[in-house]
N, C-alpha and C positions, 0 to 999 in steps of 0.2 A: 504494500500500499504506499503510494506516494504521497507524502505530507504537504500542506499548504504551507508556503513561507510565511512568516509572522512578521507583521510591521511593528515592531516593540515599541517605537515613538508614538505610534497611534494608541496602543493598548496603554502605555504610560500616560497618554494625555488624557485618555478615558477615567484612567484611575484616579488621577488628580481632579477631574471634575466630579467624581463622586466618592470622596474620600470616605474610607472604612467599608466600602462594599466591594466585594469580592467579584473580580473580572475575569473571563476566559483568556488566557494567553494562547494556549494550542494544545494539540493532542500529539502525542510522541509514542512511536512505536516500541521504544527501550524505556523502561523505568529509570535506567541509569542515565540516558540523555535528559529525560525530565528532570532528574535530581540536579543535573549540571545547570540547565536552565533556571530551576527554583534557586540555586546558589548564586548565579550569575544576577538574578534580580535583587534578591535580598542585599547582596554586597556591592552591586555596581560594578561588577567585574566585566572588562572588556575582553572578551574572548579572542579578538585579533588586534594586532598592532596595527595603529593608524586609524581605529575606530574610535567612537565615544559610546559611551551608555546612555540609554535612554531613560534608566531607573537612578538618577543622580538626585540628591546625594545618597551615598550609601546608608543604609537603615531607613530610607524614607518609605521602603515599600515592603510589604510582607509577600510572601510565595509559598504556596502549598501545591501538592500534588496528590492526586486522587486516581487509584489504579481503576483502569477501564477495561471493556472487553478487548480493545485492541492495543494496549499499551498502559500510558498514563497520561491524564491531562493536568496541565499546570494552570493555576489560577492566581491572581495576584490582587494586591489592594494597596492603595496608598494611605499610609498613617502619618506622614508628615516628619518633620525632623524630630531626632529622638524619640519615635516611637509614637508620638502625639498625634492623633487624628486632627487634621488642619480644618 
């Protein structure tokens, strides 16, 4: 199953517009891939050199993964700086 590319900047903007509410990020074939995406969101980690994170500043977003029939779905929410919902 080929997955659709995720526009993380659009997801982050939607999360900021609805603080505290979980928003879908994407579904991944592998739980380990979903776990990496989840980590990248929480830490605002940039997976490739020369890129920038949509989820800045680090700690402003929470992420979770939910196992599905096809792998794992990642969801994120904006909680603001220092974990306080803005």
